C-alpha positions in Angstrom: -25.8 0.2 9.4 -26.2 4.0 9.6 -29.2 4.0 7.2 -31.2 2.1 9.9 -30.5 4.7 12.6 -33.5 6.9 13.2 -33.8 7.4 17.0 -32.4 9.8 19.6 -29.8 7.9 21.7 -29.6 10.4 24.6 -31.1 7.8 27.0 -28.0 5.6 26.6 -25.4 6.6 29.2 -22.1 5.0 29.5 -20.0 5.7 32.5 -16.5 7.1 32.0 -15.2 4.5 34.3 -16.5 1.7 32.1 -15.1 3.4 29.0 -11.7 3.9 30.7 -11.5 0.2 31.8 -12.5 -1.0 28.4 -10.0 1.1 26.6 -7.2 0.2 28.9 -7.9 -3.6 28.8 -8.8 -4.1 25.1 -6.2 -3.0 22.5 -8.6 -3.9 19.6 -11.2 -1.2 20.5 -11.4 1.8 18.2 -14.6 3.5 19.3 -17.3 3.1 22.0 -20.7 4.5 20.9 -24.4 3.7 20.9 -27.0 2.6 18.4 -30.7 2.2 18.0 -30.3 -1.2 16.2 -28.3 -4.4 16.8 -26.6 -6.3 14.0 -27.2 -10.0 13.6 -25.9 -12.8 11.6 -22.2 -12.0 11.7 -21.3 -15.6 11.1 -23.9 -16.0 8.4 -23.0 -16.1 4.7 -26.1 -14.1 3.8 -26.4 -10.6 5.3 -29.4 -9.9 7.5 -31.0 -6.5 8.4 -30.4 -5.4 12.0 -33.1 -5.6 14.7 -34.5 -2.6 16.6 -32.7 -2.5 19.9 -30.9 0.2 21.8 -27.3 -1.0 22.3 -23.9 0.0 23.3 -21.6 -0.4 20.3 -18.0 -1.5 20.6 -16.2 -0.9 17.3 -13.0 -2.8 16.8 -10.4 -3.3 14.1 -11.4 -6.9 13.4 -14.0 -9.1 14.9 -13.4 -12.7 16.0 -9.9 -12.2 17.2 -8.9 -11.8 20.9 -5.4 -10.3 21.4 -3.1 -12.3 23.5 -3.6 -11.9 27.2 -7.0 -10.1 26.8 -10.5 -11.2 27.6 -13.7 -11.2 25.5 -15.8 -8.0 25.3 -18.6 -7.7 27.9 -22.1 -8.8 26.9 -23.8 -5.9 28.6 -22.7 -2.3 29.6 -24.9 -0.1 31.8 -27.9 -2.4 31.3 -27.7 -2.3 27.5 -26.7 -5.2 25.3 -23.3 -4.8 23.5 -23.1 -4.9 19.7 -19.6 -5.5 18.3 -18.9 -4.0 14.9 -15.8 -3.3 12.8 -14.6 0.2 12.1 -11.4 2.3 12.3 -11.0 6.0 13.3 -8.7 8.2 11.3 -7.7 11.9 11.2 -9.5 13.7 8.4 -6.5 16.0 7.6 -5.0 15.7 4.1 -5.3 17.1 0.7 -7.0 16.2 -2.6 -4.0 15.2 -4.7 -4.0 14.6 -8.4 -4.9 11.1 -9.7 -4.3 9.2 -12.9 -7.2 9.8 -15.3 -7.8 13.4 -14.1 -8.8 16.0 -16.7 -6.0 18.5 -17.5 -5.9 21.6 -19.7 -3.4 24.0 -21.2 -3.7 27.0 -19.0 -5.9 29.6 -20.7 -7.4 27.2 -23.2 -10.6 25.2 -23.2 -9.2 22.0 -24.8 -8.4 19.2 -22.5 -6.9 15.7 -22.2 -6.0 13.2 -19.6 -3.3 12.9 -17.0 -1.6 9.5 -17.8 0.8 8.4 -15.1 3.1 9.9 -12.5 6.9 9.9 -12.9 9.8 10.6 -10.5 11.8 13.2 -12.5 14.6 13.0 -9.9 14.8 12.6 -6.1 13.2 16.0 -5.5 10.8 16.5 -8.4 7.6 14.7 -9.4 5.7 15.0 -12.7 3.4 13.1 -15.0 3.2 12.0 -18.7 0.5 12.9 -21.2 0.3 13.7 -24.9 2.3 16.6 -26.3 -0.8 17.9 -28.1 -2.7 17.9 -24.8 -0.4 20.5 -23.2 -0.6 22.9 -26.2 -3.5 25.3 -26.9 -5.9 24.0 -29.6 -5.0 27.0 -31.8 -1.3 25.9 -31.9 -0.2 24.6 -35.3 0.8 20.9 -34.8 4.0 21.4 -36.8 5.2 23.9 -34.2 4.3 21.9 -31.1 7.9 21.0 -30.2 9.0 24.6 -30.6 6.1 25.8 -28.6 6.9 23.5 -25.7 10.7 24.2 -25.9 10.3 28.0 -26.0 7.4 28.7 -23.7 7.4 25.8 -21.2 3.6 25.9 -21.2 1.7 25.6 -18.0 -0.9 22.9 -17.4 -4.0 23.3 -15.2 -6.9 21.4 -13.8 -10.5 22.7 -13.8 -11.8 23.5 -10.3 -15.4 23.1 -9.2 -16.1 26.8 -9.7 -15.1 26.4 -13.3 -11.8 28.3 -13.0 -8.4 26.8 -13.9 -5.7 26.1 -11.3 -2.2 25.7 -12.6 -0.5 22.5 -11.4 2.7 22.3 -13.5 4.8 23.2 -16.5 5.7 21.1 -19.5 9.5 20.5 -19.4 9.9 18.6 -22.6 7.9 17.0 -25.4 8.3 14.6 -28.3 6.1 15.0 -31.4 7.6 13.1 -34.4 4.4 12.3 -36.3 6.1 13.1 -39.6 8.5 10.2 -39.2 7.4 6.8 -40.6 10.6 4.7 -40.0 10.3 4.7 -36.2 7.5 4.5 -33.7 5.6 7.8 -33.7 5.6 9.6 -30.4 3.2 12.3 -29.1 4.2 12.7 -25.5 5.1 15.4 -23.0 6.7 15.4 -19.5 5.0 17.8 -17.1 6.6 18.8 -13.8 4.2 19.3 -10.9 4.7 22.7 -9.3 1.9 22.7 -6.7 2.8 20.5 -3.8 -0.7 20.5 -2.5 -1.7 18.6 -5.7 1.0 15.9 -5.4 -0.7 12.5 -5.6 -1.3 10.6 -2.4 -2.3 7.2 -3.8 -2.0 5.1 -6.9 -5.8 5.2 -7.3 -7.6 6.7 -10.3 -9.9 9.7 -10.8 -13.4 8.9 -9.5 -15.1 11.6 -11.6 -16.2 9.4 -14.4 -16.2 6.1 -12.5 -19.4 4.4 -11.6 -20.0 1.2 -9.6 -21.5 -0.4 -12.7 -18.5 0.5 -15.0 -16.0 -0.8 -12.3 -17.8 -4.1 -12.0 -18.1 -4.5 -15.7 -14.3 -4.0 -15.9 -13.9 -6.7 -13.2 -13.3 -4.5 -10.2 -15.4 -4.7 -7.0 -15.2 -1.0 -6.2 -12.9 2.0 -6.6 -10.6 0.8 -3.8 -9.7 -2.2 -5.8 -8.6 -0.2 -8.9 -5.0 1.1 -8.4 -1.6 1.2 -10.1 1.0 1.4 -7.3 4.0 -0.7 -8.1 5.0 1.0 -11.4 5.3 -2.2 -13.3 5.2 -2.2 -17.1 4.7 -5.0 -19.7 5.2 -5.5 -23.5 2.3 -6.3 -25.7 2.8 -8.7 -28.6 0.5 -10.4 -31.1 0.3 -13.3 -28.7 -1.0 -11.2 -25.9 -4.5 -12.4 -24.9 -5.0 -10.4 -21.6 -7.5 -7.6 -21.6 -6.5 -4.0 -21.2 -8.1 -0.9 -19.7 -7.7 2.8 -19.4 -9.3 5.5 -17.2 -9.9 8.7 -19.2 -11.2 12.2 -18.5 -14.1 11.7 -20.9 -15.1 8.1 -20.9 -13.8 6.9 -17.5 -12.9 3.3 -17.3 -13.2 1.2 -20.5 -11.9 -2.2 -21.4 -10.4 -3.4 -24.6 -8.2 -6.1 -26.2 -5.5 -6.2 -28.8 -6.8 -5.8 -32.4 -3.7 -5.3 -34.5 0.1 -4.7 -34.0 1.8 -1.8 -35.8 -1.0 -0.3 -38.0 -0.1 2.8 -40.1 -2.4 5.8 -39.7 -2.8 9.2 -41.1 -4.4 11.9 -38.9 -7.7 13.2 -40.4 -7.0 16.9 -40.6 -10.7 17.8 -40.5 -11.4 15.8 -37.3 -7.9 16.2 -35.8 -5.3 18.9 -36.1 -6.3 21.7 -38.5 -3.2 21.9 -40.6 -2.1 21.8 -44.2 0.3 19.2 -43.2 -0.3 15.4 -43.0 0.6 13.6 -39.8 1.4 9.9 -39.7 1.2 7.5 -36.8 3.6 4.5 -37.1 4.5 1.7 -34.7 1.3 1.9 -32.7 -0.9 -0.8 -31.3 -4.6 -0.9 -32.2 -7.0 -1.7 -29.4 -10.7 -2.6 -30.0 -13.3 -1.8 -27.3 -14.7 -4.6 -25.2 -18.1 -4.3 -23.7 -18.3 -0.6 -24.6 -18.9 1.5 -27.7 -15.6 3.4 -27.7 -12.3 2.6 -25.9 -11.4 6.3 -26.0 -13.1 9.5 -27.1 -11.9 13.1 -27.4 -10.5 14.2 -24.1 -9.0 10.8 -23.3 -5.7 11.5 -25.1 -2.9 10.9 -22.6 -4.6 8.0 -20.7 -2.2 5.3 -19.7 -3.3 1.8 -20.9 -2.9 -1.1 -18.6 -2.7 -4.9 -19.0 -5.1 -6.5 -16.6 -3.7 -9.6 -14.8 -6.1 -11.9 -13.0 -6.1 -11.6 -9.2 -8.1 -10.4 -6.3 -8.1 -7.5 -6.9 -6.8 -7.6 -10.6 -3.3 -6.3 -11.0 -2.3 -3.6 -13.6 0.8 -3.3 -15.7 1.3 -0.2 -17.9 1.7 -1.1 -21.6 1.2 2.3 -23.3 -0.6 5.6 -23.7 -3.8 6.3 -25.7 -3.0 8.8 -28.5 -5.8 8.7 -31.1 -9.1 7.1 -31.9 -10.8 6.0 -35.1 -14.3 6.5 -36.4 -14.8 2.7 -36.3 -14.2 3.0 -32.5 -10.7 1.5 -32.0 -7.8 3.2 -30.3 -4.2 3.8 -31.3 -1.8 3.2 -28.4 1.9 4.1 -28.2 4.0 1.5 -26.3 5.1 2.8 -22.9 8.7 1.7 -23.5 9.0 3.9 -26.6 7.5 6.9 -24.7 9.8 6.6 -21.8 12.9 6.2 -24.0 11.9 9.2 -26.1 11.7 11.3 -22.9 15.0 10.0 -21.5 13.2 8.2 -18.7 13.2 4.6 -17.5 10.4 2.4 -16.2 11.9 2.4 -12.8 11.0 6.1 -12.5 7.3 5.4 -12.7 6.0 6.6 -9.3 5.4 3.8 -6.7 2.8 4.2 -4.0 2.0 2.4 -0.8 -1.4 0.9 -0.9 -3.8 -0.9 1.4 -6.7 -2.8 -0.3 -9.6 -2.9 2.1 -10.1 -6.6 1.7 -6.5 -7.1 2.9 -7.1 -5.0 6.1 -8.5 -7.9 8.1 -5.4 -10.0 7.1 -3.1 -7.1 7.9 -4.8 -6.5 11.3 -4.8 -10.2 12.1 -1.1 -10.4 11.1 -0.3 -7.4 13.3 -2.2 -9.1 16.2 -0.3 -12.3 15.7 2.9 -10.3 15.5 1.9 -8.7 18.8 1.1 -12.1 20.2 4.5 -13.4 19.0 6.2 -10.4 20.5 4.5 -10.8 23.9 5.2 -14.5 23.9 8.9 -13.9 23.1 9.0 -11.2 25.8 7.3 -13.6 28.3 9.7 -16.5 27.3 12.7 -14.1 27.6 11.5 -13.0 31.1 10.9 -16.6 32.1 14.3 -17.6 30.7 16.0 -14.6 32.3 14.4 -15.5 35.7 15.3 -19.1 35.2 18.9 -18.2 34.3 19.1 -15.9 37.3 17.8 -18.7 39.5 20.3 -21.2 38.0 23.0 -18.6 38.4 22.1 -18.1 42.1 22.1 -21.9 42.5 25.4 -22.3 40.8 26.8 -19.5 43.0 25.5 -21.2 46.1 27.0 -24.6 44.9 30.3 -22.8 44.2 30.2 -21.3 47.7 29.4 -24.7 49.2 32.2 -26.3 47.2 34.7 -23.7 48.3 33.6 -24.2 51.9 33.9 -28.0 51.5 37.3 -27.6 49.9 38.4 -25.4 52.8 37.0 -27.9 55.3 38.7 -30.8 53.4 42.0 -28.9 53.5 41.5 -28.4 57.3 40.7 -32.1 57.8 43.6 -33.2 55.7 45.9 -30.9 57.7 44.5 -32.3 61.0 44.9 -35.9 59.7 48.5 -35.1 58.6 49.3 -33.7 61.9 47.8 -36.7 63.7 49.8 -39.1 61.4 53.0 -37.2 62.2 52.3 -37.6 65.9 51.5 -41.3 65.4 54.7 -41.7 63.5 56.6 -40.0 66.3 55.0 -42.3 68.8 55.9 -45.4 66.8 59.4 -44.2 66.4 59.7 -43.7 70.2 58.2 -47.1 70.8 60.6 -48.7 68.4 63.6 -47.1 70.2 62.3 -48.4 73.5 61.9 -51.9 72.2 65.5 -51.7 70.8 66.9 -50.7 74.2 65.0 -53.4 76.0 66.3 -56.0 73.6 69.9 -54.9 74.2 69.5 -55.2 78.0 68.3 -58.8 77.7 
């Protein structure tokens, strides 16, 4: 709506009294403002442009719902028509935390890779997983990567907007067993976050290489609908038919599908690590691109790969981490279960985030309103019942008092009757004696 605004609104005056009354009597209101246009067609399935008209705008959490015990919004305020719109007001305080898919670099080096996913190291420490070769300088001999991580605990940085690095963490441990062919090859590192102002706030992904078009091609309406918040994982087998995706520092979001289970690969020393030694990748999963040229490119190493389950929005389950790519444009992915096990971690340690998908907000607000309605109804019923019980109690107390009085009166009456009966008995006895004497004389 803001793109249609082009007039000065100084002529629209709203009295403080009207504002105070509205705010006090309508719990759904979030903002009272003004506009040079009026929205139309709220109930229509096809959106319509607004009409030119100066209006008083009442913003609320959700339209079409009147909280229990409240009235409808007024049609006019201060001689202007009222336009009701939806919006919420929030504090702008916060920090720009790290996100999955962010570009990370070895401090002091220009090589880079991708932040895979966040992990709870313990109750007090947070970190993330990426490839071991990502946290080491490009000049480091691959054969000494493990020693380098163990001995130096290399720092990892992000690249700030001014082109300078900012250190965010240190690599605590790494696994790099690309010379073993009997087991699943692992190229992974655990990095502890040391800068609290960079701790992640949400389970959303880096927006730097995401476009609306790429999101929609991947089946997501917008960036808000792409998140990994519950820390769930899944296994991939030759029977898996669901699509996968990753968000990398170079190529952003790309989709793929299972191509082949457990391929054997040898790292091309000319294109990969410059070394006299051959490195092998075993026990990987090969992913072919879907709707894109490459699934990953250089700089995407470390990206977590997710299984995409149908839903609104689609739900993600982590299945692995992208490690290498081929010249025929496929990706080699290490299963997440093997990576976690090699780092002495469990799937339950994958960081979980609270999330609120914007399309759920209406339902959440309506749910809250009905909860409020239910609460008020219960309070009203409780008050009514309490008042009724108090009235019944008073009535019972009155009846009890009346019964007590009646009992006392009855006791008094019985006592009087007993006394009268005794007197009658005495009179009858006296009369009998008289009759007896009269009979004797005759």
